[in-house]
C-alpha positions in Angstrom: -5.1 35.2 90.1 -7.8 36.3 92.9 -9.2 33.9 95.2 -12.5 34.3 96.9 -11.5 32.1 99.9 -10.7 33.7 103.1 -7.4 31.9 103.8 -5.1 33.2 101.1 -1.6 33.4 101.5 -0.6 35.3 98.6 -1.4 38.5 98.8 -2.9 40.3 95.6 -3.3 38.4 92.8 -3.2 35.9 93.3 -4.2 38.9 95.5 -5.8 37.5 98.1 -3.5 35.4 97.2 -2.1 36.1 99.5 -1.6 37.4 100.6 -0.4 34.9 99.7 6.7 29.1 103.7 7.8 25.8 105.5 9.4 23.0 107.6 6.9 20.1 108.2 8.7 16.4 109.0 9.4 14.3 105.7 6.9 12.2 107.1 4.2 14.7 107.1 5.4 16.0 103.6 4.9 12.7 102.0 1.9 12.0 103.6 0.7 15.3 102.2 2.1 14.4 98.6 0.4 11.3 98.6 -2.9 13.1 99.3 -2.5 15.5 96.5 -1.0 13.2 93.8 -3.3 10.0 94.3 -6.3 9.6 91.7 -9.0 12.2 92.2 -11.8 10.8 94.6 -14.1 12.5 96.9 -16.7 14.9 95.6 -16.9 16.1 91.8 -15.8 19.8 90.9 -18.7 22.4 91.2 -19.4 24.1 88.1 -17.5 27.1 87.4 -18.4 30.2 88.8 -17.8 34.2 88.4 -15.2 35.4 91.0 -16.1 38.8 92.3 -14.0 41.6 91.3 -11.8 42.6 94.2 -11.9 46.4 94.9 -8.5 48.7 94.8 -6.3 48.2 97.8 -3.4 49.8 99.6 -0.2 48.1 100.5 3.0 49.2 102.4 5.3 47.4 100.3 8.9 48.3 98.8 9.1 51.3 101.1 6.1 52.8 100.2 2.6 52.8 99.6 1.0 50.9 96.6 -2.2 51.1 95.3 -3.5 47.9 93.4 -6.4 48.2 91.1 -7.7 45.4 89.3 -8.5 46.7 85.6 -9.5 43.5 83.9 -11.4 40.8 86.1 -12.6 38.1 84.6 -11.7 35.2 87.0 -13.8 31.9 87.7 -13.3 29.4 90.5 -14.7 25.9 91.2 -14.5 23.7 94.6 -14.4 20.1 95.4 -13.8 18.0 98.5 -10.9 15.5 98.2 -11.0 12.1 99.6 -10.0 13.1 102.8 -12.6 15.9 103.3 -10.1 18.5 102.5 -11.6 21.8 100.7 -9.8 22.2 97.1 -10.4 25.2 94.8 -9.2 26.1 91.3 -9.2 29.4 89.7 -8.6 30.7 86.2 -9.3 33.6 83.7 -7.9 37.0 83.0 -6.5 39.3 85.5 -4.8 42.4 85.0 -3.4 44.6 87.5 -2.3 48.0 88.2 0.3 49.1 90.8 0.3 52.8 91.6 3.1 53.6 94.1 3.8 56.4 96.0 7.4 56.8 95.0 8.3 54.7 91.8 6.4 53.9 88.3 3.1 53.0 87.6 2.8 49.5 85.9 0.0 47.1 84.4 0.8 43.2 84.6 -0.8 40.2 83.4 -1.2 38.0 86.3 -4.0 35.3 85.5 -3.0 32.1 86.7 -4.3 29.6 87.0 -4.2 28.1 90.6 -5.4 25.5 92.6 -5.4 25.5 96.6 -5.5 22.5 98.7 -7.0 23.5 102.2 -6.0 20.7 104.8 -8.2 20.6 107.8 -5.7 21.1 110.3 -5.3 24.9 108.7 -2.2 23.8 106.4 -2.2 24.8 102.8 -1.0 23.3 99.5 -0.7 25.9 96.5 -0.1 25.5 93.0 0.1 28.3 90.2 0.6 27.9 86.6 1.1 30.6 84.0 1.5 34.5 84.8 1.4 34.8 88.6 1.9 37.6 91.6 2.8 36.1 94.9 3.3 37.9 98.0 4.3 36.9 101.7 4.4 38.9 104.9 7.5 40.1 106.4 7.2 37.8 109.5 6.1 34.5 107.3 9.1 35.3 105.0 11.7 35.1 108.0 9.9 32.0 109.3 10.3 30.0 106.1 13.1 27.8 104.0 15.7 30.4 103.1 15.3 31.1 99.6 16.8 33.6 97.1 13.4 34.0 95.8 12.2 37.9 96.6 9.3 38.1 99.4 7.1 39.9 96.5 7.5 38.4 93.1 5.9 37.9 89.6 6.7 34.5 88.0 5.8 32.7 84.8 5.9 28.7 84.6 4.8 26.5 87.4 5.6 26.4 91.1 4.1 24.9 94.2 4.3 26.0 97.9 3.2 24.5 101.3 2.3 26.9 103.9 2.3 25.2 107.7 -0.1 27.0 109.9 1.9 25.5 112.8 -1.5 24.7 114.2 -2.9 28.1 114.5 -5.0 30.5 112.7 -2.4 33.4 113.0 -0.7 34.1 109.7 2.6 35.5 111.3 3.6 32.0 112.6 3.1 30.7 108.9 6.2 28.4 107.5 6.7 28.3 103.6 8.5 25.9 101.7 9.0 26.0 97.9 8.4 22.5 96.7 8.9 23.7 93.1 10.3 27.1 92.3 8.9 29.3 89.2 10.5 28.6 85.9 11.2 32.5 85.8 10.3 35.3 88.4 11.0 38.9 89.0 11.1 40.9 92.3 8.1 43.3 92.4 10.0 46.1 93.9 12.7 46.3 91.3 10.1 46.4 88.4 8.3 49.4 90.5 11.7 51.2 90.6 12.4 50.5 86.7 9.3 50.9 85.4 10.1 48.1 83.1 7.7 45.3 83.0 9.3 41.9 81.6 7.6 41.0 78.4 5.5 38.0 79.8 3.7 40.1 82.2 2.9 43.0 79.6 -0.7 43.9 78.5 
């Protein structure tokens, strides 16, 4: 799913998304967990609003240039502040993306989400995804992050959650990502572009 906020960590579908890792202390993590799991407080959710359609974008991925074009974009978002004053955003709706690589197969996938973000005041981010999804991490962030067999660029089904530690800076390159919950199923974007075979759950 797309996000309208300026600090995406996922690239593309969650496109901004990320564009769209971690290692905080256990004390910090339990504090965060308490913040996101306790009963809702703070401000109420805003009304759902239409997400603007993202323009086509070009990425250097999978050893080639990939043009990503939204072919269906009917997303919505709403926002609130939690009890600690952190910004939260939820997104939902339909999002179909066409991937057109210079080398490889053109594919169209359904990556509609939904998603939820908690933007902490110190720059950290807690990200939750459900449904069909695209998640990408930059090369440096992936290297910084908790070792995982999950590809740097992947499609997924089911739910997962990540915590992004900003390390106290606005630079994305020093962020660290930890997968708190892994996706139910996931597929590497690069292997799908090479084969041209889109997994059944992602087909449109």
